[in-house]
C-alpha positions as CSV (number, residue, x, y, z in Angstrom):
1,X,-24.4,20.5,-6.1
2,X,-24.7,18.5,-3.1
3,X,-23.8,19.3,0.3
4,X,-21.0,17.6,1.8
5,X,-21.3,18.5,5.0
6,X,-24.9,17.2,5.8
7,X,-25.6,13.6,2.9
8,X,-25.4,11.1,4.6
9,X,-22.0,8.6,3.9
10,X,-24.4,6.0,1.9
11,X,-25.8,9.1,-0.1
12,X,-22.0,9.7,-1.1
13,X,-20.9,6.9,-2.2
14,X,-23.8,6.1,-4.3
15,X,-23.3,10.1,-5.6
16,X,-19.4,8.7,-6.7
17,X,-19.6,8.0,-10.1
18,X,-16.4,7.2,-13.0
19,X,-12.9,7.5,-10.5
20,X,-12.9,8.6,-7.7
21,X,-9.5,9.4,-5.1
22,X,-8.9,7.4,-1.3
23,X,-5.4,8.7,0.6
24,X,-4.8,7.0,3.3
25,X,-2.8,9.0,5.8
26,X,-1.0,9.3,9.2
27,X,-2.5,12.9,10.1
28,X,-5.4,14.1,8.4
29,X,-5.4,17.1,9.4
30,X,-1.6,17.3,7.6
31,X,-3.2,16.8,4.6
32,X,-6.1,18.7,4.9
33,X,-3.8,21.8,5.4
34,X,-1.1,20.6,2.7
35,X,-4.1,21.2,0.0
36,X,-5.7,23.6,1.4
37,X,-2.5,25.8,1.5
38,X,-1.3,25.0,-1.7
39,X,-3.7,23.9,-4.5
40,X,-6.4,25.9,-2.4
41,X,-8.7,22.4,-1.7
42,X,-11.8,23.1,0.6
43,X,-12.4,20.5,3.1
44,X,-15.7,18.8,4.4
45,X,-16.1,16.9,7.2
46,X,-13.7,16.9,8.5
47,X,-12.2,14.8,12.0
48,X,-9.6,13.9,12.8
49,X,-10.2,10.2,11.0
50,X,-11.9,11.8,7.7
51,X,-12.3,14.8,5.2
52,X,-13.5,15.4,1.7
53,X,-11.3,17.7,-0.1
54,X,-12.9,19.6,-2.9
55,X,-10.4,19.9,-6.0
56,X,-12.7,21.3,-9.4
57,X,-16.1,20.4,-8.3
58,X,-14.7,16.5,-7.1
59,X,-13.8,14.8,-4.2
60,X,-11.0,13.3,-2.5
61,X,-11.7,11.2,0.4
62,X,-8.6,11.4,2.9
63,X,-8.9,8.7,5.9
64,X,-7.2,8.4,8.4
65,X,-5.0,4.6,9.0
66,X,-7.4,3.8,11.7
67,X,-9.9,3.8,9.9
68,X,-9.0,1.3,7.4
69,X,-8.5,-1.5,10.2
70,X,-10.6,-3.9,8.4
71,X,-9.2,-3.5,5.0
72,X,-6.5,-5.9,3.2
73,X,-4.9,-2.2,2.6
74,X,-4.0,-1.7,6.8
75,X,-1.6,-4.3,7.3
76,X,0.8,-3.2,4.3
77,X,0.8,0.5,5.3
78,X,4.2,1.6,6.3
79,X,5.0,3.0,9.6
80,X,6.7,5.9,8.6
81,X,8.8,6.9,4.8
82,X,6.6,7.7,2.1
83,X,3.2,6.8,0.8
84,X,2.2,6.7,-2.8
85,X,4.9,6.3,-4.7
86,X,3.8,5.1,-8.6
87,X,1.2,7.1,-8.4
88,X,0.9,10.6,-9.7
89,X,-2.5,13.1,-8.8
90,X,-2.8,15.2,-11.2
91,X,-4.0,19.1,-10.6
92,X,-5.0,20.0,-14.3
93,X,-5.2,24.1,-14.1
94,X,-3.3,24.8,-11.3
95,X,-0.4,26.7,-11.3
96,X,2.5,25.2,-10.3
97,X,4.7,27.7,-9.7
98,X,1.6,29.3,-7.4
99,X,2.0,25.6,-6.2
100,X,5.4,25.4,-5.1
101,X,5.9,29.1,-4.0
102,X,3.5,27.4,-1.0
103,X,4.3,23.7,-0.9
104,X,7.2,23.9,1.4
105,X,5.6,26.2,4.0
106,X,2.9,23.5,4.2
107,X,5.1,20.7,4.5
108,X,5.6,19.4,1.0
109,X,8.5,18.5,-1.2
110,X,9.6,19.6,-4.5
111,X,10.5,16.8,-6.1
112,X,10.6,19.2,-9.8
113,X,9.8,22.8,-9.7
114,X,8.2,24.5,-12.5
115,X,9.2,23.6,-16.0
116,X,8.1,23.7,-19.6
117,X,7.6,20.2,-21.4
118,X,6.5,21.4,-24.7
119,X,6.0,17.5,-25.6
120,X,3.1,17.8,-24.0
121,X,2.2,21.2,-23.8
122,X,2.1,21.5,-20.0
123,X,3.8,23.7,-17.6
124,X,4.3,21.3,-14.7
125,X,5.7,20.6,-11.1
126,X,6.0,17.3,-9.1
127,X,5.8,17.9,-5.3
128,X,5.2,15.6,-2.8
129,X,2.7,16.1,0.0
130,X,3.0,15.8,3.9
131,X,2.7,11.9,3.6
132,X,4.4,11.4,0.0
133,X,1.8,11.4,-2.4
134,X,3.0,13.1,-5.6
135,X,1.1,15.6,-6.9
136,X,1.4,17.1,-10.4
137,X,-0.4,20.7,-10.7
138,X,-0.1,21.6,-14.8
139,X,-1.2,24.5,-17.0
140,X,-1.5,24.7,-20.4
141,X,1.4,26.6,-22.1
142,X,1.6,28.1,-25.8
143,X,-2.1,28.7,-26.2
């Protein structure tokens, strides 16, 4: 298991495989606080510009906008309003009822309260983080 506090950035980058998530935010502390309060994610290497949060032993990177000043996306970032519209970050095996109970107090907005989706066999909710990313906690129903 990787030590997220001490592993050099290049070694961390080389260890990533498959799909990874990197969220660009205006306020790292705000997003990390939300993810910890609502989904129980743990933060590592947190600074004003960067954090690694862990969900189900998988890292998600949180970068402040300023860290992407030389990235092609930087000029396209909105100064205000939500971000990430059109993508869902699905957190399987997360309790949607518990997440919604914590979301508003942590700065989130519940777009869809916990709902049983029989066709998919999942109970899920849709919660916007303070920066407008759509997180979808879900659990299996009926088995």
